[in-house]
N, C-alpha and C positions, 0 to 999 in steps of 0.2 A: 200494595204491601198488605199482607194479612195482619189482622189485629192479633196481638199476642195473648196467650192464655196463661192464667195462673191457676194451678190446681192446689187447693188448700185442703188438707186432710185433718179434720178435727175442728169442731165448732165451739170450742171454749173461747174465752176472751182473747187468748193468743191468736187463735185462728181467725176469729172475727175481726180483730184489729188489723191483721195482715190483709184480710179480704177488703176491708174498707179502704185501706191505703192503696191497694191494687185498683179497685174500682174507680177511685178518684184520680188515678194516674192513667186511665184509659185502657186498662187490661180487661179482657173478658175473664170473669171469675167463675170457677167451678168449685163449690164448697161441698165436701163430702164428709158426713158424720155417721158413725156407727149407731149412735143412740137415736131415739125417735124425736129428739128436740135439741136445740142449741143451748149453750150456756155452760155445759160441763159442771164443774164444782161451784159455779157462781150463777145460780138461777133460782127461780121461784116456782112454787107449785101449790095447789089447793090441798089443804090438809083437812080431812073429814072429821078427825077427832076434835079439832078446834073450830071448824067451820070457817076457816080463814085462809087467805093466801099467805104463805110464809116463805122465807128464803131458806135454802139448804145450808146456809152458813151466815152468821152475822158479820158482814165485812164492813170495816171502817176505812174510809178513805180520808186523806188529809189534803188540804188545799195545795200543798207542795208536791203532791203526786202528779207532776205535770203531764206525763204521758197519759195517765188514766183520765185526767180532767180534759185534756185535749181530745181524747177519743170520744168522750161524752159530748163535747162540743161539736165534733165532726158529724155525729149522728143526730144532733139537735136536741140533746137531753141534758145539757149541763145544768139547766134550772131544776132538774129532778134530783140533783145532789144537794141536799139542804143541810144547814147547820147554823150555828151562831155566827154573828158578824165578827166576833172576837174569839181568839183561841183560848178558851177557858175550859178547864177540865175539873169538875167536882169529884172529890174522893171521899170515901168513908173507910175507917178502920174498924172492922167488926170486933176486934179483940178489945179495943179501948173505947169505942163509940165516938172517937174524935172525927170531925168532918172538916174539910178544908177545900179550897179551890186554887188550883194552879192557874195562874193568869199569864199567858205568854204574850199577851198584847196583840198588836196588829202591825208591827214594824218588820223590817228586814234583818234586824240585829237582835241577838238574845239578851237585850238589856234587862229583861225580867230577873236575871240572876242577881242583879245589884239591888233589887227592891225586896226587902224582907216581907212586905205584905203580899207580894205576888208569887214568891217561890214557895217551895215545900216547907211547912212549919218545922221549926227546930233544926234548920239547916243553915249553913253559912257559905260564903263565897268560896272558901277553900275546899268545901265538899265538892263543888262543881268543877273546880280546877283539877281535882283529882281524876276527873273523867277524861282529861285531855289525851292521855296515852291511847285511849280507845279510838280516837277520831281518825288516825292514820295507821292503825295497826294492820299487820299483814293478815290475809285470810287464813293462813296456816296457824295463827296464834289463837289461843283460847281467851275468851272474855275474862275468865278467872285469873289468867296470868297477866292481863293488861291493866285491870283495875281492881280495887278491893271490893269484893262482892259482899259487903256487910255495911251496917250503919243505917241511919235514918233515911238518907237520900236514896240509898240503894233499895231499901224495903218499900219506900213510898212512891218512888218514881222509876228508877232505873230497872228494877226487877219486873214490875208490871209492863213497862214499855217493851223491854227486850224479850220477855216471855211471849207476849202477843206477836212480836215481829218474827222471832226465830222459831217458835214452837218447840223449844227445848229449854231445860233449866239453864238460865243464862251463863253460869260459869263454864259449862261444857260447850257453849256455842262458839262459832267462829267470830273472833274479834273483828275481822275484816268486814264481815256482813253486818255486825252490830254497828261498827263505825260508819258504814254507809247510811244506815238508818238514822243515826244521830246527826250526821252531816246534813242530811236532806230534811230533817225535821227540827229538832231542838236547836241546832246551831244556825238554822236558817231564819230564826225569829218567828214571831207569831203569824206573820203573813203566810208562812208555809205550813202552819200547824192547825188551821181551822178544821175541826172535825166535820166530815161530810157523810151523810147517810142517804141511801136510796130509800126514802120513806115509803114510796109506793111499790117497792120491791125491786130486786136486782134485775129480774127479767124485763120489767117495764121500763127501766132506765138504761140498762147496759146491753141487753140481749135482743129483745124483739125489735126495737127501732133500727138496730144494725141489720137484722135480717130483712126488714122492710126496705131499708135504703138499698141493700144489695139487689133485692128483687126488682126495685125500680130502675136499677142500672143494668138490668138484663142478666144478672148472675143466675147460674144454674145451681140450685141448692138441693142436695139429695140427702135425706135422712134415712136411717136404717140400713145403710150400706157400709160394710166393714171391709177395709182394705186388707187383703190376705197376703199380698206379696208385691214386690217391685220386679219388673223385668228390666234388667240392666243392658245397656248398649254402650260398649266401650267405657268411657268415663262419665256416662250420664244415665239418668233414668229414662228408659224407653217406653215402659208400659206400667200402668197401674192395674193390678189384677184383683178383681172382686168376685172370686168364685167363678160363676158362669160368665161374667162380664169382664171384658178387658178394654181399657182405654189407652190408646196410643198417644204418646207425648211427642209433639212435633218439635223440630229444631227451633230454638228461640223461646219455647215455652218453659215454664218453671214450676216446680213443685215445692210446697211448704208442708212439712210434716209437723203438725201441732197436736200430737196425742200424748198421753201420759208416758212415763219412762218405760214401763213394762212392754206395752205394744210397740213402742219405738225400737226397743232393743230386739224384739222378735222380728221386726221388719228389716232391721239393719244389723245382721250378725257382726259382733265385734264392737258395736257402739258402746262406749263407756257411759253409764248413767248412774245416778244415785241408786243405792240398793236398800237403804234403811229409811223408814218413814215414821212419823209420829201422828197420834190421833188428836182430834179436836172434838169436844162435845159442845153442841148448842142445844138449848132447851127453850121452849116457848110455852107461855101460860096465858090463857084467855082471861084477862083481868084488866079493868080500866085503871091506868096509872093514876096515882093521886095528883090532884091539881098542883101545878108548879114543879112537878118532878122533872129533873133535867133529862134530855134525850139520851145522854150517855153518862153513866156514873161508874167511876173506877172503884173497885172493891178490894180492899187489902185485908188479909188475915182471915179469909174464909175459903170455902170451896169455889165460889163464884169469883170471877175476875173482872168482868165487865157486864154491866146491866144496862139494857137498852129499853127505852119507853117508846112504844108505837101506839097508834090508836087501837084501843081495846086489847092490847097485848103487852106483856113484859117478856123480854127475851134475854138470855145470858149466853156468855161464851166462856169455856174453860179450855185453855191450851195445854199442850204437853200432857194429854189426858189418857195415855195408855192404861193407867191404873184404873180407869173408870169404864173401859169398854165392855167389860164382862159383869159389871155390877148390875143386880136386878133393877129393872127399869123403874118400878114403883118406888123402891128404896132410894134410888138416885134422885127421882123427881121430888120426893119428900125432903131430902137433904138440901137440894137446890132451893126449894120453896122456903125453907127456914131461913136461908141466907138472904133471899129476896125480901122477905118480910122485915128482917132486921135492917137491911140496907135502905129499903124504901120507906120504913116506918109505917108498915101496914100490918093488919092481922086478917086472919081468915083461913078456912080450910083449903086444902089443895084444890085449885080450880081445874078445869079441863087443861090438859097439858100434852106436849109432844116433845120427845127427845130425839135428836138427830146426832148419831155418832159416826164421825168420819174416821175410820180406822187408819187409813193411809192419806190423811188430809194434806200433809206437806212432806217434802223430803226433810230428813234430819239435818238441821243447819249447823252441823259440826264441821271442823276443818277437814276431817276425813271424807265426809260425804260431799262437801263443797268442792273438793278436788276432783270428784268424779263427774261434775257437770260439764257437758260438752258445749262447745260454741255453736254458733248458727251454721257455720260452713261445714260441709261434709266432703267425702271423697268424690262424690258425684257433683259435677260442676253446676247442674241445674236443680239440685236438691238442697233445701235449707231447713233447719230445725227451729221450732219455736215452742215456748212453754215456760212456765215459771220455774221449772226444774233445770232449764238450760242455764248457761253461765251469763246471767244478767247483771251480776254485781250486787244483787239484792237477795234477801231471803224470798221464800215463796209467797208472793203477794199479788194483788190485782195489778199494782203498778209494774211489777216484774213481768207479769203475763203480757200486758199491753206493750211494754217496752220490747219484749222479745218478738212479738208480732211485727212491730214497726221495724225492728232491726232486720228481720228476714225480708220484709218488703223492700227496705232500702238496698239490701244486697242484690236483690233481683233487679231493681231499677238501675243500679250501678252496672250490673252485668249487661243490661240492654244498651246502656250508653257507651259501654266499653268497646 
């Protein structure tokens, strides 16, 4: 019996996680990527203006992101995801200068809400109970219709958390997606909320080891090849067309399409996909973090939302950043640096910097756009979809990407066993 092949188009985390699952299940894997490298929107590169390797986005994982953590474990790099032993999140409010630490502990239950010293300052138990309608809200409902989007708890915790997760102003976001985030993090206790960062870079921890593992298992990996069209045969994909080159798909083989929504819709006319997207701004500054500075600092009341301390570098993330994509770069860098100085308690002129603006960073996590996300199954029985924009039940996150790749692989394996 011939060994079955899995053709995966797209080498972002969705495609890579599908490939790893296939390779470990005995498939011959063919990975095809239009770009010259793997990783998609989750990779590292050398930046000449900083003289450092930086990530194209500051991605934060949590210990409860079980698919993403399991993926790292499967490629031997779980130890590369580093963070504190306890789920603690320091915050600063730039408008008042107040600093505090949210301490979610290390248990499986959210007992921290009962401890005044561990929860958000100036909040009470009733404030947290007011979030309950969000937990099981329908995806078609707005966050703003499910919970009150005001008050101290909202401003100091709920808004920063949901803004980072949904990449839209929380009141206009899907309550169902927000509820999924809350269920898998805050409601799951501190054990699920330890922050994890790929300190050596996203590529070193989540991308390059996967490529190396696949190569070791005999996978054929082709970069710089763009899929132009599918050749259909009855109810299946019969060919992959790459301009001058055509690959025939044999009976029993499977194809996973793990590309962004635009190329996916071009390859599959009639495919329903999200059509609206939001920007994220990341900025990096070559500067030695002050001694004792936390690896992650939540920032309230400023332009900056999250401040990350790396060796010889300070980096920030700003979500829902469409308003900033056309701002002059130097002006934006100066504004961000002012926030960093205030948040980190440092002074100094603007150091070497780099700004990375992702104009279409994630789909718009509104009820309207969430309803346009397709599932993994297509009209072709041997073709499956993957990507954080597909219907994962989560917003566009690393966890959602990996989950979608695993889901596509599971469906193929079920097809083989059927």
